[in-house]
GUKOL-397141 format. One record per residue (C-alpha): residue number from 1; x, y, z. Coordinates in Angstrom, 3 decimals, decimal comma, padded with zeros to 6 digits, m for minus. Layout:
N
    n         X         Y         Z
  NUM         X         Y         Z
...
END
This chain:
190
    n         X         Y         Z
    1   010,085  m011,772  m015,932
    2   008,538  m008,333  m016,398
    3   009,564  m005,088  m014,695
    4   006,921  m005,274  m011,936
    5   007,719  m008,892  m011,140
    6   011,421  m007,964  m010,909
    7   010,572  m005,076  m008,572
    8   008,527  m007,476  m006,409
    9   011,428  m009,934  m006,241
   10   013,891  m007,180  m005,354
   11   011,531  m005,769  m002,707
   12   011,138  m009,267  m001,231
   13   014,903  m009,382  m000,830
   14   014,908  m006,132   001,155
   15   015,452  m003,553  m001,591
   16   013,557  m000,529  m000,245
   17   013,902   001,442  m003,474
   18   012,296  m001,406  m005,430
   19   009,427  m001,455  m002,919
   20   008,981   002,316  m003,228
   21   008,941   002,110  m007,015
   22   006,464  m000,801  m007,076
   23   004,275   000,948  m004,494
   24   004,362   004,136  m006,553
   25   003,217   002,338  m009,710
   26   000,481   000,527  m007,782
   27  m000,656   003,736  m006,109
   28  m000,974   005,454  m009,480
   29  m003,552   002,854  m010,547
   30  m001,398   000,427  m012,557
   31  m003,306  m002,884  m012,283
   32  m000,285  m005,065  m013,032
   33   001,828  m003,284  m010,401
   34  m001,064  m003,662  m007,928
   35  m001,109  m007,416  m008,635
   36   002,611  m007,794  m007,957
   37   002,405  m005,592  m004,864
   38  m000,362  m007,914  m003,602
   39   001,942  m010,902  m004,195
   40   004,710  m009,102  m002,307
   41   002,392  m008,569   000,675
   42   001,199  m012,184   000,495
   43   004,792  m013,351   000,772
   44   005,700  m010,820   003,453
   45   002,594  m010,854   005,672
   46   000,266  m013,645   004,540
   47  m002,990  m013,650   002,636
   48  m005,728  m013,008   005,166
   49  m008,895  m011,316   003,964
   50  m008,159  m008,158   005,950
   51  m004,565  m007,991   004,753
   52  m002,711  m005,726   002,378
   53  m002,669  m008,693  m000,016
   54  m006,471  m008,718  m000,284
   55  m006,625  m004,933  m000,638
   56  m004,163  m004,729  m003,543
   57  m005,503  m007,875  m005,231
   58  m009,008  m006,381  m005,185
   59  m007,642  m003,095  m006,615
   60  m005,930  m005,032  m009,402
   61  m009,140  m006,967  m010,098
   62  m011,156  m003,740  m010,167
   63  m008,705  m002,286  m012,697
   64  m009,081  m005,358  m014,930
   65  m005,755  m007,202  m014,666
   66  m006,349  m010,731  m016,007
   67  m004,083  m012,580  m013,545
   68  m005,892  m010,895  m010,657
   69  m009,268  m011,851  m012,147
   70  m008,251  m015,518  m011,883
   71  m006,943  m015,214  m008,288
   72  m008,909  m016,392  m005,305
   73  m009,089  m013,822  m002,535
   74  m010,172  m015,077   000,877
   75  m013,459  m013,791   002,255
   76  m013,408  m011,830   005,522
   77  m013,865  m014,034   008,530
   78  m016,983  m013,491   010,597
   79  m016,004  m015,501   013,641
   80  m014,116  m013,708   016,314
   81  m010,702  m014,990   017,137
   82  m009,738  m015,180   020,757
   83  m007,513  m012,307   021,663
   84  m005,646  m011,531   024,804
   85  m007,452  m008,931   026,879
   86  m005,856  m005,546   026,491
   87  m004,637  m003,788   029,555
   88  m006,399  m000,479   029,843
   89  m004,027   002,358   029,358
   90  m004,204   006,080   029,322
   91  m004,287   007,315   025,706
   92  m002,742   010,626   026,672
   93   000,331   008,792   027,994
   94   000,585   006,865   024,697
   95   000,361   010,115   022,739
   96   003,019   011,711   024,925
   97   005,377   008,763   024,469
   98   004,685   008,690   020,732
   99   005,958   012,257   020,498
  100   009,387   010,913   021,531
  101   009,280   007,898   019,195
  102   011,550   007,604   016,179
  103   009,107   005,184   014,476
  104   006,167   006,105   012,258
  105   005,257   009,312   010,501
  106   004,435   012,894   011,426
  107   002,417   015,397   009,405
  108   003,893   018,724   008,328
  109   001,541   020,669   010,622
  110   002,368   018,482   013,626
  111   006,084   018,851   012,874
  112   006,032   022,647   012,601
  113   003,913   023,119   015,737
  114   006,096   020,670   017,685
  115   009,283   022,329   016,493
  116   008,115   025,816   017,464
  117   006,946   024,506   020,836
  118   010,327   022,833   021,425
  119   012,218   026,026   020,611
  120   010,067   027,991   023,081
  121   010,604   025,230   025,661
  122   014,401   025,363   025,165
  123   014,447   029,129   025,742
  124   012,332   028,699   028,894
  125   014,674   025,956   030,152
  126   017,582   028,385   029,887
  127   016,161   030,215   032,942
  128   016,246   027,121   035,180
  129   018,737   027,631   038,007
  130   019,608   023,995   038,795
  131   022,294   022,817   036,365
  132   021,302   019,121   036,447
  133   017,598   019,799   035,932
  134   018,363   022,205   033,079
  135   020,560   019,607   031,325
  136   017,923   016,885   031,712
  137   015,239   019,165   030,270
  138   017,512   020,189   027,385
  139   018,254   016,526   026,649
  140   014,525   015,760   026,600
  141   013,969   018,678   024,205
  142   016,799   017,472   021,948
  143   015,386   013,934   021,796
  144   011,954   015,411   021,064
  145   013,245   017,574   018,189
  146   015,229   014,718   016,643
  147   012,319   012,258   016,935
  148   009,888   014,729   015,357
  149   012,300   015,381   012,487
  150   012,858   011,645   011,891
  151   009,117   010,989   011,830
  152   008,584   013,931   009,470
  153   011,301   012,657   007,109
  154   009,572   009,271   007,171
  155   006,315   010,936   006,086
  156   007,668   011,657   002,624
  157   009,768   008,495   002,380
  158   013,192   009,837   003,362
  159   015,541   008,056   005,731
  160   015,629   009,269   009,312
  161   019,427   009,302   009,184
  162   019,258   012,693   007,462
  163   018,840   014,209   010,946
  164   022,587   013,723   011,283
  165   022,760   016,928   009,225
  166   021,024   018,935   011,972
  167   019,866   022,356   010,838
  168   019,537   021,564   007,113
  169   017,392   018,483   007,753
  170   015,158   020,362   010,216
  171   014,452   023,064   007,648
  172   014,107   020,637   004,727
  173   011,631   018,444   006,652
  174   009,134   021,306   006,842
  175   008,523   021,623   003,094
  176   007,734   018,407   001,136
  177   004,246   016,948   001,110
  178   003,887   013,592   002,796
  179   003,164   010,391   000,902
  180  m000,525   009,596   000,558
  181  m001,590   006,331   002,122
  182   000,910   003,890   003,524
  183   004,618   003,933   002,801
  184   007,473   001,794   004,116
  185   007,472   003,711   007,417
  186   003,799   003,207   008,232
  187   000,358   004,629   007,692
  188  m000,234   008,267   006,877
  189  m000,629   010,496   009,934
  190  m004,208   011,352   010,836
END
């Protein structure tokens, strides 16, 4: 068993560091790592033509890995599958709720702008006369700041639990570049 196959096995058993390492090798253009990452995705999500499996297997083929050359990759389906009709929703409401989500990733620019806006909001809330309303608004601002910091930490592959070190994590989150492409926390922010 080679190093990449071992990383794939470890990632399949929930080892996030092994997944990160395998993903890093694959992302740097290593055809063998791309092959084993494709096998990981096949095991984790299936092997549909529009899947991560097909993407990484094609990358490995393009880079000349022999095992990938001999693999059969399903063709994209042309027939439409029946899907449940989506309920129309207001995109602005989704975006607003996403700002309070602890899932996904946030770009550095979005994080800094959001953080500055939250600080201004907190100072403005200090002038509210009603004690209950002021506390509710401060709680909303706190949740917002923590969620933005968690999503920003996710952008460069760090655990969101670092927000438990409040001020240091808020400052640290503003500096590193985010991971290119997809990482274990989701797709790169637009």
